[in-house]
N, C-alpha and C positions, 0 to 999 in steps of 0.2 A: 721630448718623446720620439721625435724621429730618429734621433741617434742611438738611442733605445732598440729600437727596430734596426737599426742597420749593424749594431753591435751584434744581434742575435742572428740578422741573418748572415754576418760573418760567420761567426760560431759555427752555425750549423754547416755553412757551406766547408768547412773548413773539414769535415767530417768527411767530406767527397771530394772536394777540390781544393787543395793545399794553396795553390797560389793565388787563386781568386780570393779565398780569405784571409792570405796574409797581407794581400792590397788593399782590401775593404779597413781590415783592421788598422793598419798603419795609417789609413787617411781618417780615422775616425777616432782614432785615440786623442789626437789633440784639441778634438773638438769638444769634449766630453768630460767632466768628471764623475758622473754617476755610470756607474760599471756594472748593474744591477738589470736585467732583463725579465720580464714576467712573462711567460708562455702559458696559454691556456690548451690544455687536452680534453679528451672526452673518458672518462671511466680510468681505469689503473693497466689497461694492457700496454699502454706505451710509457708507464712512469718509469720502470727500471732502465728503458733508453733513454730517457733525456736525464734520470739522474746521471747516469754516465755521461753525455754530453755535458751536462754541468761540470762536474769534477774535471774533466779533460780541458773545458775552455776555461775554467777559473787558473787550472794550473799553466796554461800556457799561454793566455790573455791578460789573464786577471779579469775576466767576465764573469759574474756570476748570475746564474739562471735559477730564476724562482719557479715552480711550477704550480699550477691552479688548476687544479682537477674539476670539471663539470660534469652533470648528470644527464645533461640532454645537448642536442646539436645545435641547438640556436644560440645558446645562452653567449659561447664563446666570441660569435659575430659581433653580438649587441655588446659586451665587454669590449671589444677591440672600437666600435665606435664610440661607447660614452668614457674610452680612455682608461681603464682600469686593466686594461690587458696590455701589452706592446704587438705580442705575436700569438697567432695560435698554428696549432697542426693537429688535425684531426679530420679535415674533410675530403672529399673527392673535388674534384676540379667542377664536376656539372653541378655538385651540390652548393659547391660555391658559387657559381655563375648565378643559381637559381633563387640562392637567398639574397644575393646583390638586386638582382630584379625586384624580388617579391616584395625584399624591404626597403627599396630603393637607398642603398647602401653604396658607398664609392668605396669599398675596400679593394685593394689591389693584392695579387699574388707576387710575391719575393721569392720565390723558389719552391723546390719540391723537395718532401721529406720522406721517411718511410713509406714503403707500402705493407701493409699488413693482411693476412689472410683472414677472410669471412667467414664467419661458421654459419652453418645452415642448420635449423633444428625442423622437427617436425613429429608429431604426434601420429601420424598417419604411416608413415614410411621409415624403415632401418636404414636404409641406404640410399644414395642419389641414384643408382640405376634404377630403382623403384619409379621415380619419377615420369609420367609420361612426356613425350616429346610436348612443346610447347607451353608445358605448365608454367 
């Protein structure tokens, strides 16, 4: 399972840093025959991005990425702990650290992923400028 994590970590890194990704991929290639990595995401907002990464990673490195979509923010970390996921990409560092502490997990961050905009919704306000300072 560690090799799977390294495979995807390398694949994701390739999207941002070709040299590092290549070094890791070449090192790991000799160590494993299993070239499928399961990545957990929350909701469908980043599915298209991960499908694109999957296509490029499989074509360039022969690594397949299986995407597993979750509907809440706790289950992907639990899935890492129980081994049903190899990696996940959905959370802020603050949330990650808090969940590790609260749940007693020993998960580690192996890299950064995309930053997605967060939307605000309100039944009381039509625009952000309507919010009072400190709200």
